[in-house]
N, C-alpha and C positions, 0 to 999 in steps of 0.2 A: 506552541501552543503555551506559555506564560505558565511558570510554576505556579502560582495559586489555579488557576483551572485544572494544572496535573491538579491538586492534588484532591481535585473534590469527587465528591463521592457518590452516586447516583445507582436509587432502586429501583429497581424490575418489577410489578406487577403484573405479572400476565402466564395467564393459562395454559397458553398451546406451545406446547413444550418447545418445538423447532422452531419454531418463530424465539423464542425466549432466547434457548442458546442459541441461536445467530443473530442476535443482541448482544445478548454478554461479552459474548464471543470480539463481536465486533465495535463493539461501547470502548471494551477492557487495549483490544485493537489501536487507539486509544487515544492513547496512556493515564486515561476516568478509571475511578476507587465501583468495580461495584458489583453488586447483588441482589439475588434475585428471589421473587417468592413468587408462585401459582393460588394463593387465594384473598377475597382481600384482608381475613384476618391474622391469613403469616405477611400479611406485607405489613399494618398496621400496629404486628409485635417489633416487627423490622426497625417501621419507624421513630418508633420511641429507644431501642433499645441502639442501634447505628446510628440516628443522625444523620440520614443523605443529604447534599445537597439539591438534587432532586428529584426528581417521580419522577416514574414514565409508566403513566396508568391506562391497563386496559380500560373501557368499559363492561364485556359480556364480561364475568368470570362468576361461576359456580358461591350458588348460597346464596349473597351476597355480593354486588353490582357494584359496579366505577365511582361510579354517578353518588350510591353510596355513599361507599368510601370517600370520597370532594368529599360531599357530604361534610360529613365528624368532622373532617383531619379542618377543612376552614371554622367549623365549630368550637375546634377544641383552639381554637390560633394553636396551629401550627408551624413555624416553622421555616418552609420548606417550599419552594418551583415546584410546578403538575406540568408533567406534557400528557396532555389524552392521550391515547391511541384509542382511531373505533374505527370500525366498515363500518359504521353507523354515523352518513357524512355529511347529511345530511342542513339546511340553515338553521333550522329547528332543534337537529344535534345539538351540532356550533352551537347554538346562541343560549342552547342548556347549561352544557357546559361550562361556557365562561359566568356565565351568569352565577354557577356555584362556587364558581374563584379560583379556576383551570388558569395554570398561566398562559393554554395556545391548547387548539388541536390539530389534531393529522389524524388526515384517516388511512386506509390501509383499502388496496396498499400501498407504501410508501414508497418511496424510494431514499437506502440508507443515506446518500449527502445532504437531502435534505434533513433529514431526523439531522445527522450530527453537526447542522448548521444550524438549527432551532438548538440542541441544548447550550450550542456553543452562545446562544445571544442571548438561552436566561441566567449562565452566569455569572454572564459580561456583567449585568444586570446587579452583582454584588454582589461579582471577585471585578471587578474590574480590569482590564490589562494592560497592565505591565508598559509606558512607553522610556522610560529611563530613569535612572539607577537610584532618583532620589523624589519620597514622599513627601508632602508636605502635610500638616496639620493643625492652621492658626501658627504660635508663630515656633511651632518641633520639627524640623528636618530626621530624617530619616535617610540614610543616606548604605542602600541592599547592597554594592559594590564594599564599600569599607567596613562594614557594618558602624558606624558608627550614627549618635543622635546626640541634638542640641537643639538646647533652647531658650529663645529667647540669643540664641548668639554667643553661650553657654555651651558648654557638651559638657557630657551627661558621663558618665561615671560608670556604665552596665558591665551585667557579667552575659556570657553566652544567651544562661534561661532568662535574660530576662529580655536585651537585640529582643532575641523570637522573640516575647509570651506582645511585647510593645507593636515587629514587626507585623505580625498575627492580625493584632487587633486595628492597627493602621490601616491593614487596607484592606479589610472588612467594612469603610470608610465612613466610619456610622451607624454601622453594626449591629448592635450588638448581637454578643458569644456567648455559650450561655459555659458551664465550667468544664460537660460534657466534650465542647464542643472543641477547649481547650485542649483536655487532657486529651484529643484525637490529634488534633494539631500541630501540636505547640511538645504538648511530652510524649505520643508520639504512640501513644497507651489506646487499644480500639479496643481492648477488654474493659464491658463495665459492673466485673465482678470484685477490679482492682481500682477503688472511689480516690481519689485524687483532693476531694475537698480538701481540704483540710493543707494539703504544701497546696492549691494553687490558693485561693485568703490570702495568706502568709508571703505569697512570689507577689501574689498581687500589692499587697500595705510596702513590699521595700520596691514595686515600684515606682507605687503613685506617691512612696516620699518622695522621690526621687525626682522625679516628671514635675510632680505640680508643689510641690513644698513652696519652694521659694518664689512661686508666683499665684496673680494675683484672682486668675482668673483659674478654673480646676479645668482641665480635659477628659483627664479620665478619670470615666463615674462608672458608678451601683450600680443594676439594677432592677433592684430589688427584685428576687426573687423570679427572677429570667438568667445576671450573668451581671457584662461589664460592657461599657461600650468605652468607645476614643473618639471624640468628636467632637467641633465646634466650640463654639458659646453660641448662642440662637443670639442674631438681633436686636 
């Protein structure tokens, strides 16, 4: 598994304690970080506080079912891949879940290897497998082995933190990443009680100056209210 996939965080919302325990144990054994909730409300809280990359969501939950939670997640535009797990596995059930915004649907009982394969496929949509030591965005080149950055043939003098920040943005392939995601993946800060917004903004300003100041085409963008993205200019 690539480092990018290994860094992925999966939230499991499942009220069946035996199944949830088995899911967490098995998925963690594959190298993912996993958190767990047993109700929709607890899961919604963890979704906002932990910002997982992928959600495994049981349809049948106490008090509030998984389809209601799915509807709210998509209505609130929360950026997370969702794999529904359910014993209600008719064509109509699957169509309803997918129409509400689920990315995939897996009926119970399921085989664990199939579940892992689907998790990997969904995560690769947002974190492509690295096939070489070099990542490129337009005329920007990053070498992950030598930790060198070059734009338009000119080397960029980056600190270790600046390179990590630029690499994380590049690995997300144009996807907007929030300050919370940067705090978790670049600063390795998992506590939501340690705000790093000002630190991140200062670091991003320094990085933008080094990456974009000498070029007419900007690659590093601020997405108002959401975060940042590193992407090629639109044609």
